[in-house]
N, C-alpha and C positions, 0 to 999 in steps of 0.2 A: 752239615745238618743245621748248625746254628746260623750259618750264612743264609741258607735257604729261608729260615724262619724270619730272619731280619728282613731279607727281601720281601717276603709275603707280608709282614707288618707294614712295610713302606707302601706297598701296593694298596693294602686295605685303607691306610691312612689317606693316600691320595684320593681313593674313591670316596671316602667320607667328605673330604674337602670339596671335591667336585659336586657331590650330592647337595651339600649345604649351599654352594654357590648357585647351583641350578635352581634351587628353591627360592633364592634371592633374586632370580631373574638375571643373573650374570655370572660369567666365569666358564672356564673349560671350553670356550668357543660355542656354546649352545645355550638356547633359551627354552624353557619348558613351556611357558604360557605367554605368547606374544601379546595377547590382549591386555596383559597387565603392565605393559611398558608404559611408563608415564610420558606424556606428550605436553602437558601444561600443568600449571598450578595457579589457584585463586586462593590467597590467604593460606590456610592450612590444608586446603582440599585439593587433591590431584585429580587430574583428568587423564584417563588412559586411552590407549588405542581402542580397547573394547568399548569404552564410553563413546567415543567418536563414531565408530561403526554402528553402534546401537542407535545413536542419534540418526544416522543416515537411513538405517532400516526402518525406523519409525516414522520417518517423514512421508508425507502424502506424495503421490506420484507427480503432482503439479508443483510441490515445493522442493522436491529433491533435486539438488544440482548435479550437473554431469561431472563426474570425477575422472579425470584422465591424467592428472599429474599431481605431484606432492603439493604444488601451489594451490590447486583446487581444495585439497584437504586442509591446507593452512588457512585458506580463506574461510572455509566452513568452520574451523576451530576458532578463529578469531571472532566470527559472527556469534558463535555459541558462548564465548567468553563474554563479549559485549552484552549479550542478552542476560546472562547471569548477573551482570552489574545493573543493567537498566531496569529490569522488571521490578525488583524490590525497591529500587530508588523511585520509580514511578508511583508505586503503592505508598510509600512513605510520604512523599511530597503531596499526593492527593489527600491523605489522611490529615496533613497539616494545613489544608486548604490553600496551598500555593499553586497548584496546578489542577486542571480538570479537562476532560474530554466529554462532550455529550454522547450519550450511547447511540443516538440516531446517527451521528457522524461516523462513529466506529462501524455501525452496521453498513452504512453506505460505502465505507472504504472497503469492507469485506466483499460487498457485491462487486466493486470495481476490481479488486484483486482477483476475482473469480473468473475473469476473462469472459469467454463466450457464454458461460452459464450465468453470468451476473444478472442479466435481464429476466431469466427464467426464475432465478431464486428471489429476485425482488418481487416479481408477480405473485409468487406463492406466499411470500411474507405478507403481502397486502390482502390476500384472500381471507374471507370470513370462513370459519368452520361452521357448517350447519348444525344446529343443536338437535335437530330431529334425525340426524344421520343420513339425510339425502345427499346426492351427488349433483352439484350444479353443473350446467353446461361447461363453464369454465374449468371446473375440476376434471370433468370428463375429457376436455381437450388435452390436459397434462396427465391423463391417466392416474388420477388421485382419488383415493377414498378419504373420509374424514380421518381415519387413523394414519394413513400415509402423509396427509397434509400436516397433521399434528407433529409427526415425526420430523418432517422437513423444518417445521417451525422451531422445534426443540434444537435441531442441529444448527440452524441459523443462529439461534441464541447462544449456543456453546461457541460457535466460531466467532461471534461478536464479542464474547468475553475475551477470547484469545487476542483478537484484533485490538480491543480497548486496552488490554494490558501492554501491548507493544507501543501503541500510540502514547500512553501515559509515560512509558519509559523514554520514548524519543523526546516527549515534551519536557521531561525532568532534566535530561541532559542539556536541552536548549535553555531552560530556565537557569541552570547553574552556570552555563556558559556566559550568559549575559551578566550574571553577578560576578563572575570571574573577570570579565572584561572591565567592569566598573571598578574593581578592586586592583586592576593592573596585573592580575595573575596570568592573563592571557593578552598577548598583542598580535596584530596582524600588520606586517609591513607591506609597503607598496611593491617591493620585489616579489613577495609571495603572490600578491594579486596578479601582477604581470606574468609570472611564470605559469599560474593557472590559466590565465587568459590565452596565452600561447598554446598550452596544451590542449584546451578546449577546442580551439579553432572554430570551424563552421557549425559546431554543435550548439553554439550560443545564439540561437535564433529564436525570435518570438513568433508564435503562431498568429495567423490572421485572426482578428477578433472584431466583433461589432457589439456595441451596446444599442439596444433598440427598445422602442415602445410599440406595443402591438395590440390590435383588436383580435382577440382570439376566440375561435369557434371550435369547441371540442369535436373531434371526429366522431364521437358516439352519437351526436345529433344526426338524424337522418338527412337534413338539408344543410349540413355545416359548410360544404364547398359552395353551395348555391348562395348562402348568405354572405360568405366572404366575397364571392364574385359581385354581389349587389353592392357591398360597401365599396369595392374597388370602382364600380361603375359610377357611384356617387362622387367619388374623388375625381375620376376622369371628366365628370360632368361639371366640375368647378367647385365642389364642396371641399372645405378644408379638412385635412386629416385631424387636425387639433380640435376643430369644432365638433366633429363626430365623436372624438374621444371624450370631450367635456360633456356632451349630451349623455353618453353612456355612464359617465361617472356620476352625473346628477341622478340617473335612474337607479344606480347601484346595479349589482350583478343581477342579470335577468336569465330566466330558464331558456328563453328562445332567441336570445340575442347575444352578441359577442360581449365579452368582458375585457378589461384592459390590464395588461401587465407591463412591467419593465424588467428586462433581463439582459444578460450578456452571454455570448456563446463564442468559443474558439473553433477555428477550423482545424481540427485534429484529423489528419489523414488516416489514422488508424481506426476511426469510427465511421465505418462504411455506411451505416444506416443514415447518416446525416448528409450523404453526398448530394441527394436531390435538393435538400435546403441550400447547400453551398453552391450548387450550380446556378442558383437564382441570386443568393446573397453575395457570392465572391466578388471582390473588386468594387463593392458599393461605395458611394461617398455619403459624407454627412448630409443629412436632410433628404436622401432619396426615399421614395415610397415604394415598397416592394410587396408583391403578393397579388392574388392569393398564393401562398407557398405552404406546403405541408411539412410540419415539424414533428417528428416522432417523439414519443414519451421520453422525458428525461427527468433527472433529479436536481434540485437546487436546494441550498441551505437558505433558510429563512429564520428570522427572529419572531417568535410568536408573541401573543398579547401578554403572556407571562414573563416576557423578556428572555426566554430560553431559546437557544439556537436549535433548530431541528430540521431534518430532512423532509422536503415536500415533493410529492410526486406530481409532476406536470404531465397530464395525459396528452396523448397525440392529438394534434389540432391543426386547423387551417388558419393561417395568419395573414392579416394585412398589417404591415409594420412600417414605421418610420425609423430610418437609421439615425440615432443621436450621436454616435461616434464610431468611426471606422479606423482601426489600426492595422495597417498592412504588415505582412511578414517581413521581417528584416533582421540582419545581423546586429547584435548588440555591440555598441562601442564599449571600450574598457570601462569607461565611467558609468555607462548604463548597467554593465554586468557586474559592477562591484558588489552590490548586495547579494547577487546570485552566487558569486565566487567566494565572498567572505563567509557566508553561513556555514558551508561544510568544513572550511578551514578552522573556524572557531569551535565547531562541534567536535571536529577531530582532535584539536588540542585539548578540549575539555575531556575527551575519552582517555587521552594519554594520561592526564592528571588523575582521573578515576582509577585507571589501571594501576598507576603507582600506588595510590592510596590503598587499593585492594590487594596489593602484593602479587600481581600477575606476573608469571614467568612462562615463556613458551619455549619448549625444546624442539625446535624445528627439525633437527637432525634425527629425532626419534620418530618422526612420522614415517608410516610405511610407504613403499612405492606401489602405487595402484596397479602397475603392470604385473607385479608379482602376486597379486591377490585375485581371487575368483570373484565373479559377479555377485555371488551370494554374500561374500564379505562386504561388498559395497551396497548391498540392499537393492540391487537392480537385477 
């Protein structure tokens, strides 16, 4: 009888030990709450599996990466850790007046990041909300009421805040990287540059680019194409492009004549709406006169009279232009590629220093296997 009681007490004690171990997320071969398993640490704050999965679920469909391996989860975790370091750093350096990003530049970056929706979002942002509650023809085209348009503008403002914070964070790391280079805390060797150059291979190509001066006729003018054709006829008849430009500059910007701009544009194959322009401009030589050619609406950064950089909408127009400089597409030599290759190396080394300063630890082996998880766990 005593032996039985002793045996029962031993069993009870074992059960208690196992229960305590289970509550501590370890022991007896089982885990009660897998979401509480720690996968990383920043300072004295831990990141758990649950935090990582919550991050995935809360991401927008466009931002959420495809998770098919632990490597994908590790990449997401590292990006999250870097963000936790960069965002407060950007805010701090901005408050100290060491860095800044124009809000217009952040908004334009958000439009570019929005892919196919970017042009539509940009158009809505530039729309005026009628004070009398009417619906303009352009609003009707986009199925917008004043309330819907205001909602879209508010959403763009919110997303601009997010983009601005990210850009400040990136700029903060770049700022500190330059300082660290000057102080000798970061160095880049020729061997590192050569390794990156070999690894990059054919990806180190510059896009075809032209810098041009143009007489521009906004497409909104009813006879824009005809006016551009008239200017080209004058040039074909012997008049100098530069002389016509000088005449327009003396007159100033006119309502029913072209006006002069100088700009540069790259032949980006992913921007299909500029295909027509590059069908005419592709392969041009310095000094060539081109046009009339249609150029769709685009954005460019310009310095205003107040000295601040802002985004300017250039509406679609018909152009007669003179090519000031043509740069063909080509593969960069290692010497040409050095600035391109060095920048991410320097920033990467700066992030390593910042991670050390912030006490970052990553427990890669504690990451879950996506194959053993449901799609709901991955937020997809």
